[in-house]
Each structure stands twice: as structure tokens, then as C-alpha cells.
BATI-674945 format. One line per 5 residues: number of its first residue (from 1); their letters; for each residue x, y negated, z of C-alpha. Coordinates in steps of 0.02 Angstrom, whole numbers, plus 32768, in hexadecimal, padded with zeros to 4 digits. Example, Ala and Ser with C-alpha at 12.3 -4.5 7.8 and 13.67 -1.06 7.14 Angstrom:
2
1> as> 8267:80E1:8186 | 82AC:8035:8165
//
This chain:
539
1> xxxxx> 8BD1:7F32:80A0 | 8C20:7F94:8137 | 8C80:7EF6:8171 | 8BD7:7E9E:819A | 8BF0:7F13:8237
6> xxxxx> 8C55:7EA6:829C | 8C26:7EF7:833B | 8C74:7F93:8303 | 8D3A:7FC5:8332 | 8DA8:7FBC:829B
11> xxxxx> 8DEA:8063:82CB | 8D42:80B9:82AC | 8D23:8056:820B | 8DD5:80C4:81C8 | 8DA1:815F:8193
16> xxxxx> 8CF9:8104:8131 | 8D76:8095:80DD | 8DF6:8112:809F | 8D52:816E:8058 | 8D13:80B9:7FFA
21> xxxxx> 8DC6:80B3:7FC2 | 8DD7:8166:7F71 | 8D3A:8165:7F34 | 8D5B:80C0:7EEB | 8DF0:8117:7EA8
26> xxxxx> 8D88:81AC:7E5D | 8D07:814A:7DF1 | 8D9E:80F0:7DB2 | 8DE2:8189:7D6F | 8D3E:81B6:7D21
31> xxxxx> 8D30:8250:7D94 | 8C9A:820B:7DF3 | 8BD3:81DE:7DBA | 8BA2:8124:7DBA | 8B72:8108:7E6B
36> xxxxx> 8AC2:80EF:7E79 | 8A6C:803C:7E65 | 8A43:7FF2:7F00 | 8966:7FEA:7F2A | 8903:7F64:7F80
41> xxxxx> 88D0:7F95:8033 | 886A:7F40:80AB | 8870:7F48:8170 | 87E2:7F21:81E3 | 87F5:7E70:81F5
46> xxxxx> 87E2:7E3E:8143 | 889F:7E41:8119 | 88E5:7E8C:8070 | 898A:7EF6:806F | 8A02:7F3D:7FEB
51> xxxxx> 8A14:7FEC:801F | 8A57:808D:7FBC | 89C0:80F4:7FAB | 8A08:8193:7FE8 | 8A2F:812D:80A1
56> xxxxx> 8992:813F:80FB | 8997:8115:81C1 | 8940:814C:823A | 8904:81DD:81D8 | 8999:8248:81CD
61> xxxxx> 8A3A:81EF:819B | 8A7D:822D:80E4 | 8B17:81F4:809A | 8B41:814F:8054 | 8B75:81A9:7F9C
66> xxxxx> 8AF4:823D:7F84 | 8B7C:827C:7EFB | 8C08:8293:7F70 | 8BB7:8312:8003 | 8C16:82B7:8092
71> xxxxx> 8C12:8322:812E | 8BB5:82DD:81B4 | 8C53:82AA:8233 | 8C9C:822C:81C2 | 8C1B:81AD:81F0
76> xxxxx> 8C54:8148:8264 | 8C17:8157:8309 | 8BD6:809F:8327 | 8B83:8090:8283 | 8B24:8130:829F
81> xxxxx> 8AEF:80F2:8355 | 8AB7:8044:82FA | 8A3F:809E:8278 | 89FF:812D:82E8 | 89D2:80AF:8388
86> xxxxx> 89B0:8017:832D | 88E9:7FD9:8342 | 88CA:7FCF:8296 | 889A:8034:8209 | 88B4:8022:8148
91> xxxxx> 881E:804E:80E3 | 883C:805F:8014 | 87CA:7FF5:7FC6 | 876D:8079:7F48 | 8719:8056:7EC8
96> xxxxx> 86EF:8107:7E9E | 8624:8127:7E88 | 85F2:8067:7E72 | 8530:803A:7E4B | 84F0:7FFC:7DB2
101> xxxxx> 847B:7F5D:7DEC | 8411:7F81:7D52 | 83DC:802B:7D8D | 8429:8045:7E2B | 846D:80E7:7DEC
106> xxxxx> 851C:8112:7E31 | 859B:8125:7D9C | 8628:8192:7D9D | 867C:8156:7D0B | 870F:8104:7D86
111> xxxxx> 878D:8095:7D25 | 8722:7FE3:7D00 | 8684:8024:7D6E | 8658:7F92:7DCF | 8652:7F5E:7E9B
116> xxxxx> 85A9:7F8A:7EE8 | 8520:7F1E:7EFF | 8526:7EAA:7F8E | 849A:7ED9:8019 | 8411:7E68:8004
121> xxxxx> 83A9:7E4F:80C1 | 82F4:7E34:80AA | 8290:7DD0:8135 | 81F7:7E34:817D | 8184:7DC3:8118
126> xxxxx> 81CF:7DDE:8083 | 81BA:7EA3:8078 | 8137:7EB7:7FFA | 819C:7E48:7F6D | 821B:7EE2:7F6B
131> xxxxx> 81AA:7F77:7F68 | 81CB:7F98:7EA9 | 827B:7F95:7ECC | 8250:8033:7F3A | 81F1:8090:7EBE
136> xxxxx> 8271:8071:7E36 | 82FB:80A6:7EB4 | 82B0:8128:7EE8 | 828B:817A:7E3E | 8350:8161:7E20
141> xxxxx> 8369:81C3:7E9B | 82FD:823E:7E66 | 8342:8236:7DB5 | 83E2:825C:7DF4 | 83AE:82F1:7E66
146> xxxxx> 8370:833A:7DCC | 83F2:8319:7D6D | 845C:8361:7DF3 | 83F3:83F6:7E06 | 83F1:841F:7D4D
151> xxxxx> 84B0:8421:7D45 | 84C0:848E:7DDD | 855D:8412:7E0B | 855C:83A8:7E9F | 859E:8302:7E8F
156> xxxxx> 85C2:82FB:7F4A | 8592:826F:7FD1 | 8596:81BD:7F8A | 8608:815A:7FD3 | 85C6:80E4:806A
161> xxxxx> 8616:804B:8086 | 860B:8011:8146 | 8634:7F5B:814F | 866D:7F5D:8211 | 8646:7EDC:828E
166> xxxxx> 85DB:7E7F:821F | 8521:7E42:8259 | 84A6:7DF6:81E1 | 844F:7D5B:8211 | 839F:7D50:81D6
171> xxxxx> 834E:7CAD:81EA | 82A2:7CCB:81FF | 822D:7C80:818B | 81CD:7BD1:81D1 | 811A:7C1F:8215
176> xxxxx> 808B:7BD4:81B3 | 7FF9:7B8B:81FA | 7F86:7C34:81F4 | 7F9F:7CD3:8208 | 7F20:7D88:81D9
181> xxxxx> 7EA0:7D58:8284 | 7E68:7CCD:8248 | 7DD0:7C9C:81EC | 7DB0:7C50:8142 | 7D38:7BCC:8171
186> xxxxx> 7CF4:7BAB:80DC | 7CAC:7C4D:80B6 | 7C3F:7C33:8175 | 7BFD:7B8E:8126 | 7BF5:7B95:8076
191> xxxxx> 7BCC:7C51:8057 | 7B29:7C51:805A | 7AF6:7BBA:7FCC | 7A79:7C15:7F5C | 7AA9:7B80:7EE7
196> xxxxx> 7B72:7BB8:7ECA | 7B4C:7C86:7EBA | 7B48:7CD3:7E04 | 7AAF:7D51:7DCB | 7B0F:7DED:7E1C
201> xxxxx> 7B39:7DA2:7ECE | 7A74:7D65:7EBF | 7A42:7E20:7E81 | 7AA8:7E64:7F20 | 7A5B:7DE8:7FA6
206> xxxxx> 79BA:7E15:7F5B | 79D7:7ED6:7F6B | 7A12:7EB4:8035 | 798F:7E36:8053 | 78FA:7EAE:8018
211> xxxxx> 7963:7F50:8070 | 7978:7F99:7FCD | 7A24:7FB3:7FD5 | 7A8E:8021:8037 | 7B4B:800D:8091
216> xxxxx> 7BDE:805F:80AD | 7C77:8051:810D | 7D0A:80A3:80F2 | 7DB7:80B9:815B | 7E4F:806A:8123
221> xxxxx> 7E95:8109:80FA | 7E04:815C:809D | 7DF8:80E1:8001 | 7E70:8156:7F98 | 7E00:81EB:7FA4
226> xxxxx> 7D58:8198:7FA0 | 7D85:813E:7F06 | 7DD1:81D8:7EC8 | 7D24:8245:7EE3 | 7CCD:81C7:7E35
231> xxxxx> 7D5B:8216:7DBE | 7D5C:82D6:7E00 | 7CCF:8346:7E44 | 7CFF:83BA:7EE3 | 7CD2:845A:7EF4
236> xxxxx> 7C3D:8485:7F55 | 7C5B:84B9:7FFC | 7BB0:8503:7FF9 | 7B8D:85CD:7FE1 | 7B16:858E:7F5B
241> xxxxx> 7AEE:8509:7EEA | 7A7D:8478:7F4E | 7A3E:83D6:7F28 | 7ADA:838F:7F7B | 7B4D:83DC:7F09
246> xxxxx> 7BC2:836C:7E93 | 7B86:833B:7DF0 | 7C1A:831F:7D6C | 7C05:829B:7CEB | 7B8F:82A3:7C56
251> xxxxx> 7B33:8255:7BD6 | 7B16:819C:7C1A | 7B63:81D7:7CC4 | 7C02:818F:7CAF | 7C37:81CA:7D67
256> xxxxx> 7C2F:8267:7DC2 | 7BA9:8243:7E5F | 7BAC:82A0:7F04 | 7B3D:8275:7F98 | 7B8E:8212:8033
261> xxxxx> 7B4E:81B4:80DB | 7B1C:8107:80D1 | 7AC9:808A:813E | 7A14:802D:8106 | 7A2D:7F8F:815D
266> xxxxx> 79B1:7F0A:8188 | 797C:7E6C:8130 | 7A2B:7E22:80F0 | 7A77:7E7D:8163 | 7A5D:7E3E:820D
271> xxxxx> 7A61:7E92:82BB | 7AAF:7F2D:828A | 7B65:7F69:8287 | 7B9B:7FDC:8203 | 7C14:8083:824A
276> xxxxx> 7CB7:8072:826C | 7D18:7FF6:82CF | 7D38:7F4D:827C | 7DEE:7F6C:827C | 7DFC:8019:8234
281> xxxxx> 7D51:8005:81CF | 7D72:7F46:8181 | 7D23:7F5D:80ED | 7C9C:7FAB:8098 | 7C26:7FC9:7FE2
286> xxxxx> 7B85:7F9D:7FBA | 7B1C:8020:7F56 | 7A62:7FF5:7EFB | 79D3:8063:7F37 | 794A:807D:7EA2
291> xxxxx> 78B9:8002:7EA7 | 783C:806E:7E31 | 7819:8128:7E2E | 77CB:816C:7D98 | 7741:81DF:7DAE
296> xxxxx> 7754:81F0:7E6E | 7779:818A:7F19 | 7802:8168:7F62 | 77DF:81C9:7FF3 | 77C2:8262:7F80
301> xxxxx> 7867:823B:7F27 | 78C1:8232:7FC4 | 7878:82CF:7FF1 | 78A6:8341:7F4C | 795B:82EC:7F45
306> xxxxx> 7986:8311:7FFF | 799E:827F:8011 | 79B5:8272:80C6 | 798E:81EB:813D | 799B:81BA:8208
311> xxxxx> 7981:812B:8274 | 79E3:80C5:82CB | 7A45:810A:8360 | 7A3A:81C8:831B | 7AD9:8220:8300
316> xxxxx> 7AAE:8293:826F | 7B67:82CB:8249 | 7B34:8323:81B6 | 7BE7:835E:819E | 7BC5:83EA:822E
321> xxxxx> 7B11:8408:822B | 7AEC:8447:8172 | 7AFB:8506:8156 | 7B43:8551:80C1 | 7AAE:8552:8053
326> xxxxx> 7AA4:8495:8071 | 7A1A:848B:80FC | 7A18:842A:819A | 7A2E:8475:823E | 7A27:844B:82DA
331> xxxxx> 7985:83DF:82EF | 79D6:836A:825F | 7926:8399:81F7 | 78AF:8363:8288 | 78FE:82B5:827E
336> xxxxx> 7903:827E:81F5 | 788B:8201:81B8 | 786E:819F:810B | 78BD:80F9:80D8 | 781E:809B:80E7
341> xxxxx> 7813:80D8:819B | 78DB:8089:8197 | 78A7:7FDE:8157 | 780C:7FDD:81D5 | 7895:7FF0:826C
346> xxxxx> 78FF:7F89:8228 | 7876:7EF7:8218 | 7856:7F0B:82CF | 791F:7EF4:82FE | 791E:7E3C:82A6
351> xxxxx> 7866:7E0B:82B8 | 782F:7E45:8380 | 787B:7E4C:8428 | 7835:7EFE:845E | 7860:7F8A:83F2
356> xxxxx> 7892:804B:83ED | 793C:8099:83D6 | 7953:814F:83DC | 78A4:8170:840B | 78AE:80EB:8495
361> xxxxx> 7865:8047:84AA | 78F4:7FC2:84D9 | 78A3:7F2A:852D | 78E3:7E7D:84FE | 7952:7EC7:8461
366> xxxxx> 79FF:7ED9:844C | 7A7B:7E74:83F3 | 7AC4:7EEE:8380 | 7A54:7F8E:8345 | 7ABF:802F:832D
371> xxxxx> 7AC4:8054:8279 | 7A49:80D9:8235 | 7A7C:8163:819D | 7A48:817F:80EF | 7A8A:8210:8097
376> xxxxx> 7A7B:81E6:7FEB | 7AD6:8213:7F33 | 7B3C:8185:7EEA | 7BA5:8184:7E51 | 7B6C:81B4:7DA9
381> xxxxx> 7B48:8102:7D39 | 7BB9:80A0:7D45 | 7B9F:7FE0:7D9D | 7AFC:7F83:7D6A | 7ADC:7ECD:7D72
386> xxxxx> 7A1F:7EB7:7D36 | 7A11:7F6B:7CF7 | 7AA6:7F5B:7C7B | 7B4A:7FB0:7C93 | 7BCB:7F4D:7CB5
391> xxxxx> 7C48:7FBA:7C58 | 7BF3:7FE0:7BBA | 7B71:7F5C:7BAE | 7AE6:7FE5:7B8D | 7A3B:7FC5:7BE9
396> xxxxx> 79FD:8047:7C5D | 795A:8016:7CB8 | 790B:8067:7D48 | 7852:8079:7CF0 | 78BB:80F3:7C63
401> xxxxx> 78EB:816A:7CDE | 79AB:8147:7C9D | 79CD:80CD:7D18 | 79EA:80D1:7DC1 | 79A8:816D:7E20
406> xxxxx> 79A2:81E6:7EBC | 79AE:826F:7E4D | 7A72:824F:7DEA | 7AC7:81C2:7E51 | 7A96:8102:7E71
411> xxxxx> 7B42:80CA:7E0F | 7BCF:8091:7E4B | 7BDB:7FFF:7ED0 | 7B84:7F69:7EBC | 7BE3:7EF5:7F30
416> xxxxx> 7C69:7F16:7FA3 | 7C6C:7EB4:8049 | 7CD3:7E88:80E8 | 7C91:7E80:819F | 7CF5:7DD9:81CA
421> xxxxx> 7D39:7D51:8195 | 7DEF:7D68:81BA | 7E66:7D4C:8149 | 7EBC:7DF9:816F | 7E0A:7E3B:8143
426> xxxxx> 7E03:7DD7:80A4 | 7E96:7E0B:8056 | 7E73:7EB1:8084 | 7DCC:7EAB:8016 | 7E38:7E56:7F89
431> xxxxx> 7EA9:7EF0:7F8E | 7E1A:7F61:7F98 | 7DC6:7F21:7EFE | 7E75:7F1F:7EA5 | 7E7E:7FE0:7ED5
436> xxxxx> 7DBF:7FFF:7EA1 | 7DF8:7FB0:7DDE | 7E88:8036:7DD9 | 7E18:80C0:7E11 | 7D7A:807D:7D9F
441> xxxxx> 7DA9:8016:7D26 | 7DB8:7F5D:7D0E | 7D22:7F4D:7CA8 | 7CB0:7F8F:7D36 | 7CE2:7F37:7DB6
446> xxxxx> 7D16:7E7A:7D68 | 7CCD:7E03:7DD6 | 7C70:7E79:7E47 | 7C1B:7E0A:7ED4 | 7C7D:7E07:7F79
451> xxxxx> 7C11:7DFC:800A | 7C3C:7DD9:80DC | 7BB1:7E3F:8145 | 7BA8:7E38:81F2 | 7B07:7E4C:826E
456> xxxxx> 7B2F:7D9F:829E | 7B32:7D37:8206 | 7ADF:7DAF:818E | 7B29:7DA4:80E2 | 7B95:7D17:8095
461> xxxxx> 7BDD:7D1E:7FDA | 7C85:7D00:7FAF | 7C72:7CB5:7F27 | 7D07:7C95:7E91 | 7D12:7BEB:7EBE
466> xxxxx> 7D1F:7C26:7F73 | 7D89:7CA1:7F4D | 7E0F:7C24:7EFA | 7E10:7BB4:7F84 | 7E2B:7C4B:7FF8
471> xxxxx> 7ECB:7C7D:7F83 | 7EF3:7BC4:7F8F | 7EF8:7BD6:8047 | 7F5B:7C72:803F | 7FE6:7C31:7FD2
476> xxxxx> 7FF5:7BA5:802C | 7FDA:7BB6:80EE | 7FBE:7C74:8109 | 805F:7CD9:815C | 8079:7D77:80E8
481> xxxxx> 8058:7E1D:8120 | 804D:7ED2:80D9 | 7FB0:7F47:80DF | 7FBC:7F87:81A5 | 7FAE:803C:8158
486> xxxxx> 804A:8017:80D3 | 80C2:7FA1:8143 | 812C:8035:817D | 8111:80BA:80F0 | 8171:8043:8066
491> xxxxx> 8214:8015:80BC | 82B5:801F:806D | 82B8:80CE:80AD | 8220:8109:807B | 8200:8147:7FD3
496> xxxxx> 8147:81B1:7FF7 | 80FB:81A7:7F42 | 803E:819D:7F78 | 8068:8108:7FE4 | 80CA:80BB:7F68
501> xxxxx> 8049:80DD:7EE8 | 7FC5:8094:7F63 | 801B:7FF0:7F5A | 8023:7FE0:7EAC | 7F62:7FFE:7E9C
506> xxxxx> 7F43:7F7F:7F19 | 7F95:7EFE:7EBC | 7F24:7E50:7EC1 | 7EF6:7E29:7E17 | 7F1A:7D64:7DF3
511> xxxxx> 7EFF:7D78:7D40 | 7E40:7D30:7D42 | 7DF8:7CC5:7CD4 | 7E36:7C11:7CFF | 7EB9:7C43:7D8C
516> xxxxx> 7F37:7BE2:7D37 | 7ED9:7B4D:7D43 | 7EAF:7B6B:7DFD | 7F4E:7BB0:7E3F | 8000:7B6D:7E0C
521> xxxxx> 808B:7BC8:7DE3 | 80DD:7BAF:7E7C | 8051:7BF2:7EDB | 801D:7C87:7E85 | 80E8:7CB5:7EA0
526> xxxxx> 80C1:7C93:7F5F | 8026:7D13:7F56 | 809C:7D8E:7EF3 | 811A:7D78:7F74 | 80B6:7D95:8004
531> xxxxx> 8029:7DF6:7FE6 | 8055:7E4E:7F4A | 800D:7E2A:7E95 | 8001:7E6C:7DF2 | 8097:7E59:7D75
536> xxxx> 8012:7DF9:7CF6 | 7FEE:7D89:7D7B | 8089:7D15:7DA7 | 80D7:7D53:7CE0
//
């Protein structure tokens, strides 16, 4: 071994040679233990060497034979200089603390443990395909931490395998022809064809036409808290009970009912913009109002139940202008109007050139009217279609006082809507529908109408036929993208439970009737990989 260093003067090798011969003599006589077996070492350049385990360089020069305890001065100077001043280092191929490919948990058994798995680098557009693995790894880490804390013994830091001078080469996927800001033109041209609408869609459009429906847009980050309100009553924020406290589920009212701010749009949703910006409040819900009141007029029911309404352009800010007893303050009560007044004003906005907004005459009108506000009780009942509860199949008519009412709530949303026809907002609409099914039950949300409502176009219906066409286009021509609110919350290094839970909840359900005849297995796999879909959808 030492003769390989031809540059070392022979005279400097003499002490080491004598030592080798002496040690060899002792081994033959049985006075020394068997020399240690060589182990495999790796140089930075990738070349493998056979070295003795106690001979390490340059991190401290040990004896070549650990049992002999040789003094430092016996080592040849050139040999010492060669290892101390060399520009490479040997790092042992460690086999401890390897990870199993099944459960990603460290194994400390040693011996036959497998090597760590290779690192897989994902393209940005495929991030949503691996989020289940994030949850699995987070659960594994949590399990390991709990076991460590229970045993009271630390396992030490995990072995980090660093590959120096390695730069992964990531080839970007070829860009597809459509992006999130492109429009789904078929919805704009075919969504107004009444002949293709089903019963639920015709009913919702009729409610919007006759202005017996209110809409509510939600901030993209507020959907969790909003949907949770239908399941869990909140404590009253007032000092004394009043008409605006939550009403827990009771009798045939299977959901919590609560009051919230909505808007009563003009016919077909034209001319008036909804609350919030298009990007921050991209999707919303539609609630149906009662058409029939027993033994009283609509105005009387509105006054008795404190269903408040303010005209277009008036900023009520109810969250800041209700006192501890539930009464309006700061002039908000004086500005109240009836629902009938809102409908008269909405008619003027659509059919007249001059009209009043916030008490001022606007000659020539405006292209877009500011939203009005209706403070109404929602929830209580499930989703009703033609007075039939979609969840239970029971019939609840308004004439019998068991249907929609301002007292116990107008029920669950009867439709979901989006404010633009862009692919980004339409995918968000599908994800929101999936989340609603998780919170409110699949039977209550199945086949819920999906709409486009805009001041310029009015109402367009995303029928089931158009939904299938949309999914085909998305699977073939749309560049994948995540929910912008979650894109940087569910990375490899992030295991925040709330965001991962939301990503689970908004998985698109492709397990609809007849979807297998519409989408091929490859198209379903593309949807699952690019945008996220339930396991049953691609099984």
C-alpha cells in the first residue's frame, strides 16, 4: 500500500516498513488481534477507495492500525504532508438512519437497512400531484416526534446526504395554449340557451329574473369560516338576545341559521356589480327569498324579523354600526328601505337613462351600479328545488310556514356563481363546489346550478353539458395551476394542517354520472395531476 507513493523517499518509508514487518510478525505469532477489514470510502470526484476505518484524512490523522497505538512521530513526513495538504476529502458511505420508501420513517436497525431514496424534483406545474405525499410525510414526522417525546430519548439529528457540485437540470414542460386568464367562450355563447337548462337551473334563473334571490360574494380566504357557520352556531356578540342571534339546528331545520350581508341584483343580475374585487371575491352564492308570507305582507315580515335593506351606493357597515342590544346606530336605521323599493330602483337602473343613486339624480346613467345591501337570515333548511329538500327528499312549502322564511332562514345556497368566464375563476368555482360538498353534504350540493353573473352579460348557466366540455378543455389545453391562496402554503417544506386540509376538501369530484363516458382515463389523470381530483375519480 505504501509503495504506491513513489514520490516518497525510501529512507522516510523505512520506519513504517519496519513497523509493518513487526506487526505482521506479531499477527503470525497470535499476539495481536486480526487487522480490521477495509471499508468503502468515497472521494468527492466519485472515485471509490479501500481504506482502513480508523485512518481518516484530513480531519485528524489516526494510526493505520488502531490496536498498536503508534506514536505520531513514526509516520513518514511526506505521507503526512500528502494527506494533510491534499485537496480532496474522503467521506464514508454511511448506511445508518436510512428511510423506507413505504412510510418515509427512519429506520435505525442498521445492518441490512436500505439506502436513502433518491430525491425527486417536481416541475412547478405538477406541484398539486404530490400534496398527498406532503400530508403523509407530515404525519410521519409528527408520529416520530410523539414517539421520541414519549420515550424521553433523543434519536439525534438525521443524517444529511449532500451531493456536492450537483445542479438538477429541470426541463420545463411544454406550455399549453390556454392559461388561467383565457375565457371559456362556450359559456358566453351557449350558456343562455334555456332549452339546455334543467329544473334547478330554470328555477334559479327565474328567481334572479323576478328579483327574489340575493347573492353574496366571499373573499377567497373566507370560505372555510362561512361554510362552517352552517354547521356550528356562534356565540352572540350582543349583550342581550335579539333577532340576529344564531338559531341552532332543530326539527326539520338541519343547519344552523345566521344573518349575513347580501345584495339584491336587478333582473338577471345586470348593471349592478357585486361586493369586492374580481380577483379577491371571484365566486359567490345565491340564496332564494320567500315568495309567500302567511297572514302578512313582505314589508311586515321584513320589519318584524329585522331583515334590513339599504339602497345602492349606501355603505351600511353593519359590523360597526350595531350596538350591544342589536340596534342600528349612526343613522343606519333612518336610511333603511324596503325590498319593494330596491326592486323599483333596480328596474330604473336597467330600463331608464336617468335615475337616483344615494339620493342624487344621475343623468345619462352609469355603466355599472354600486351594490345594495340586504341583511337577511340564511341557512336552517337544506337546498330546496321546487320545494323539495335535496338532502332528505321532504317537501317544505312556504304556504305551510315550513319552507323558506325570514324567521328561521331561507335555506342553503341554491346556486354557486362566478363573476368572469376565465378558466382560473371557473376552476375555482369547481373547487368551491367540492368544498361545499364536504361541509354541507354531497346530497345537498350534487347537481347544484353553476352560474356566471356579470353586470354586462347578466346570467349564463354552466350546464352539465358545458361542464363536461370545460373539463375536456382543461385536461387537454389548460396549463395547470394551483389555488393561488394555497400555492406557497403546501410546498415540500410546509405541513400546515389547515392549508393541507383545504387542499383535500377542494379536490374536484369527477365521479359524476356518466363522466367515464365523457372523459378518458388519460384525461381524468391529467385533471388529477394538474388541478387535483378525488381518488375515486381516477381509480
